[in-house]
C-alpha positions as CSV (number, residue, x, y, z in Angstrom):
1,X,-21.1,-35.5,143.5
2,X,-20.8,-36.7,139.9
3,X,-17.9,-35.6,137.8
4,X,-17.3,-36.8,134.4
5,X,-14.4,-35.5,132.4
6,X,-13.6,-36.8,128.4
7,X,-10.2,-36.1,126.9
8,X,-11.0,-35.3,123.4
9,X,-9.7,-33.8,120.3
10,X,-11.3,-31.4,117.8
11,X,-12.0,-33.7,115.1
12,X,-12.7,-37.2,116.8
13,X,-15.7,-38.9,115.8
14,X,-15.6,-41.4,118.7
15,X,-15.4,-38.1,121.1
16,X,-18.3,-36.8,119.4
17,X,-20.3,-39.9,119.6
18,X,-19.6,-40.5,123.6
19,X,-20.6,-36.9,124.1
20,X,-23.7,-37.8,122.3
21,X,-24.4,-40.7,124.6
22,X,-24.0,-38.4,128.0
23,X,-25.8,-35.7,126.5
24,X,-28.9,-38.0,126.0
25,X,-28.3,-39.0,129.5
26,X,-28.6,-35.8,130.4
27,X,-25.3,-35.7,132.8
28,X,-23.1,-32.7,132.7
29,X,-19.4,-33.4,131.9
30,X,-16.2,-31.7,131.3
31,X,-14.5,-32.1,128.1
32,X,-10.7,-31.3,128.1
33,X,-9.3,-31.1,124.5
34,X,-6.0,-32.6,124.5
35,X,-5.0,-31.1,121.0
36,X,-5.0,-27.4,122.4
37,X,-2.9,-28.1,125.5
38,X,0.3,-30.2,125.8
39,X,-0.5,-30.4,129.5
40,X,-3.7,-31.9,129.3
41,X,-2.0,-34.5,126.9
42,X,0.2,-35.4,129.5
43,X,-2.1,-35.5,132.2
44,X,-4.3,-37.8,130.2
45,X,-1.3,-40.1,129.7
46,X,-0.7,-40.5,133.3
47,X,-4.2,-40.9,134.3
48,X,-5.2,-43.5,131.3
49,X,-2.1,-45.3,132.1
50,X,-0.1,-44.6,129.0
51,X,-3.4,-45.2,126.8
52,X,-3.2,-42.3,123.8
53,X,-6.3,-42.7,122.1
54,X,-9.4,-40.5,122.6
55,X,-11.7,-40.3,124.0
56,X,-10.5,-41.3,127.5
57,X,-13.4,-41.0,130.3
58,X,-13.4,-40.8,133.6
59,X,-16.3,-41.0,135.9
60,X,-15.6,-40.2,139.5
61,X,-11.9,-40.6,138.8
62,X,-12.2,-43.9,137.6
63,X,-10.9,-44.5,134.2
64,X,-13.5,-46.4,132.1
65,X,-11.8,-46.3,128.8
66,X,-12.9,-44.8,125.5
67,X,-16.4,-44.7,123.7
68,X,-16.9,-48.5,122.8
69,X,-16.1,-49.0,126.5
70,X,-18.8,-46.4,127.7
71,X,-21.3,-47.8,124.9
72,X,-20.6,-51.4,126.5
73,X,-21.1,-50.0,130.0
74,X,-24.8,-49.0,128.5
75,X,-25.6,-51.8,126.8
76,X,-24.9,-54.2,129.8
77,X,-27.1,-51.6,132.0
78,X,-24.3,-50.6,134.2
79,X,-23.8,-47.1,133.0
80,X,-26.8,-45.7,134.6
81,X,-25.6,-46.9,137.9
82,X,-22.2,-45.0,137.4
83,X,-23.8,-41.6,136.5
84,X,-25.9,-41.5,139.8
C-alpha cells in the first residue's frame, strides 16, 4: 500500500506547491506539521538525515527530498512509478 508523508510548516509555499502536485496526481498523503509539535521536527531531522528544510517528502519510507526533488521526479517521468 502506498504511503506518502510530507513534513511541512503552516506558512510554507514550497510545501503548498508539493501538496498541489500530489493532489493533482490524486494520491493520499499524510501531512505532518513540524511547527505544531517539536517531536515531529525531531523525527523529521532523524529521517531526513539532518536536513532542516521543509517540505521533506517520504514515499514508502524512502526520502525523496523536497519540493524541487518531487517536481524533478515528475518531469523525468519517474514520479508516477513511485506512486503506484
